[in-house]
C-alpha positions in Angstrom: 37.2 -23.1 -49.9 33.1 -22.3 -50.6 32.1 -18.6 -49.7 31.9 -18.0 -46.5 28.0 -18.2 -44.9 26.8 -14.9 -43.9 26.4 -13.9 -40.4 23.1 -14.3 -38.4 22.7 -11.5 -36.6 20.4 -12.3 -33.3 17.7 -9.9 -32.2 20.1 -8.7 -28.2 16.9 -10.2 -25.7 15.0 -7.0 -24.5 15.0 -8.2 -20.8 13.9 -4.9 -19.6 10.7 -5.6 -22.0 10.6 -8.4 -20.8 9.8 -7.6 -17.2 7.9 -4.3 -18.4 5.2 -6.8 -20.1 5.3 -8.7 -16.8 4.6 -6.1 -14.6 2.1 -5.0 -17.4 0.8 -8.2 -16.5 1.3 -8.4 -12.3 -1.0 -5.2 -11.7 -3.3 -5.7 -14.5 -4.4 -9.2 -13.1 -4.2 -6.8 -9.4 -6.7 -4.6 -10.7 -9.0 -7.2 -11.4 -9.3 -8.9 -8.4 -9.9 -5.3 -6.5 -12.7 -4.9 -8.7 -14.1 -8.1 -8.2 -13.1 -8.2 -4.6 -14.7 -5.0 -3.9 -17.7 -5.6 -6.3 -18.9 -9.4 -4.7 -16.4 -9.4 -1.6 -13.9 -12.0 -0.4 -16.5 -14.8 -0.1 -18.4 -14.8 -3.5 -14.9 -13.8 -5.7 -13.5 -16.9 -7.1 -10.1 -17.5 -8.6 -11.4 -19.0 -12.0 -13.5 -15.6 -11.7 -10.7 -12.9 -11.3 -8.3 -15.6 -13.7 -11.6 -14.6 -17.0 -11.0 -11.4 -15.9 -7.2 -11.1 -16.4 -6.8 -12.9 -19.0 -5.0 -15.0 -17.2 -5.1 -19.3 -16.1 -6.5 -20.6 -12.9 -2.8 -21.9 -12.4 -1.1 -18.3 -13.3 -3.0 -16.6 -10.1 -1.8 -20.1 -7.9 1.4 -20.3 -9.2 2.4 -16.3 -8.3 0.5 -15.6 -5.1 -0.5 -19.2 -4.1 -4.7 -19.0 -3.8 -6.6 -15.8 -2.5 -5.5 -14.7 0.5 -2.0 -13.7 -1.8 -4.0 -11.1 -4.6 -4.8 -10.2 -0.5 -1.7 -9.5 0.6 -0.7 -8.5 -3.1 -3.5 -6.4 -3.7 -2.5 -4.1 -0.2 1.5 -3.7 -1.0 0.2 -2.1 -4.0 -2.2 0.1 -2.8 0.5 1.3 0.1 2.8 1.9 -2.9 0.8 5.0 -4.3 -0.1 6.0 -7.4 3.3 8.3 -8.4 6.0 7.6 -9.9 8.1 6.1 -6.5 6.6 4.1 -3.3 5.1 6.6 -1.2 7.0 4.8 1.7 9.6 5.8 -0.5 8.8 9.7 -0.3 8.2 9.5 3.2 11.6 8.0 3.7 13.6 11.3 1.7 11.4 13.5 3.3 12.3 12.8 6.4 16.3 12.5 5.4 15.6 15.8 3.3 13.4 18.3 4.9 14.7 20.3 8.6 11.2 21.2 8.9 8.9 18.9 11.0 5.7 20.4 10.1 6.2 19.7 6.9 7.4 16.1 7.0 3.9 16.3 8.7 1.7 17.8 6.1 3.6 15.8 3.8 2.4 12.7 5.7 -0.8 14.2 5.4 -0.4 14.2 1.9 0.0 10.7 1.8 -1.9 9.7 3.0 -4.9 11.2 1.2 -3.3 9.7 -1.6 -2.9 6.0 0.2 -6.1 5.4 2.5 -9.0 6.0 0.5 -8.0 2.4 -1.3 -6.2 1.7 1.7 -9.7 2.4 4.2 -11.9 -0.1 1.0 -9.3 -3.4 1.0 -9.7 -3.1 5.4 -13.0 -3.7 5.2 -12.8 -6.7 3.1 -10.3 -8.4 5.2 -12.1 -7.4 8.5 -15.1 -8.6 6.7 -12.8 -11.5 5.4 -11.1 -12.3 8.6 -13.7 -13.3 10.7 -14.5 -16.9 8.6 -11.2 -17.3 7.1 -7.8 -17.7 10.0 -5.5 -17.0 6.3 -7.1 -13.8 6.0 -7.3 -13.3 10.1 -3.4 -14.0 10.5 -2.9 -11.7 6.8 -4.9 -8.8 9.3 -2.6 -9.3 12.3 0.5 -8.9 9.6 -0.7 -6.1 8.8 -1.4 -4.3 12.1 2.1 -5.7 13.0 3.9 -4.4 10.0 1.9 -0.7 10.3 2.6 -0.3 14.1 6.4 -0.9 13.3 6.1 1.6 10.8 5.0 4.5 12.9 7.0 3.2 15.7 10.6 3.9 13.2 8.5 7.5 12.1 8.3 8.0 16.2 11.7 7.2 17.2 13.0 10.1 14.1 11.2 12.2 15.2 12.9 12.5 18.5 16.2 11.1 17.5 15.9 14.8 15.6 14.3 16.7 18.4 11.2 17.5 16.9 8.8 16.1 19.3 7.2 18.4 22.6 9.0 17.8 25.9 7.4 15.0 28.3 5.9 13.3 25.3 6.9 9.4 25.3 7.8 8.0 22.2 5.6 5.3 23.4 2.8 8.4 23.4 4.5 9.3 20.1 3.9 5.9 17.9 0.5 5.5 19.3 -0.3 9.4 18.0 1.1 8.4 14.7 -0.6 4.5 14.4 -3.8 6.6 15.1 -3.8 9.3 12.5 -2.8 6.8 9.7 -5.5 4.2 10.1 -7.5 3.9 7.2 -10.1 3.1 10.2 -10.4 7.1 10.4 -10.5 7.3 6.7 -13.1 5.2 6.4 -15.6 7.4 8.9 -14.3 10.9 8.2 -14.7 9.9 3.6 -17.0 7.3 3.4 -19.3 7.3 5.7 -18.8 11.7 6.8 -17.9 12.7 3.3 -15.0 14.4 3.1 -12.1 15.1 0.4 -9.4 12.9 0.6 -7.1 16.0 0.7 -9.5 17.6 3.5 -8.8 14.5 5.3 -5.3 14.9 5.3 -4.6 18.4 5.8 -6.9 17.6 9.8 -4.8 14.1 10.2 -1.4 16.8 9.6 -2.7 19.4 12.1 -4.0 16.9 15.2 -0.5 15.4 14.7 1.2 18.3 14.9 -0.8 19.8 17.0 -0.6 16.6 19.0 3.4 16.7 19.3 4.8 19.4 18.4 
């Protein structure tokens, strides 16, 4: 018999690296779409321009997002994650689970809002402007409003279940307070039109919610 053939070791498939690279491409594409949307507006932004900015093909965008409304949806979801390594919603859930002091919970919400709301307000202005002429964006606007209302209702239930809410205030009233002070429209008024810093805005809404509910 001849000498055995040498064993060729195959490089292990680096699934983690592939996922990381895909996530980076996704983030770069979303960032390119955000720059285009906020610079020239929704109507004037083309898929071809976003693809060129991101260095991907037009087909890649259509396959991944389905078109401009899908890009706006993905951009909104990315904004809501915040800037930390853990998504803001998960940080909020953990805060509510672990923190016994309702004032600190609401102050945490103010901090999260200061982190998220300035970018969210710009995207919301874009969505509102586009919704008048685009039925898909109008449907997306309704979906985002409904999602935020569900989230605020969940937060309101948690506060009431732990006995944090002042007597005589209904679940619907708690929800409306949280819905109002978490609105990107309020951030647009105070930060962009009145020139407040995000930090001042976050402290303001936290103090307002504490005064209204606790």
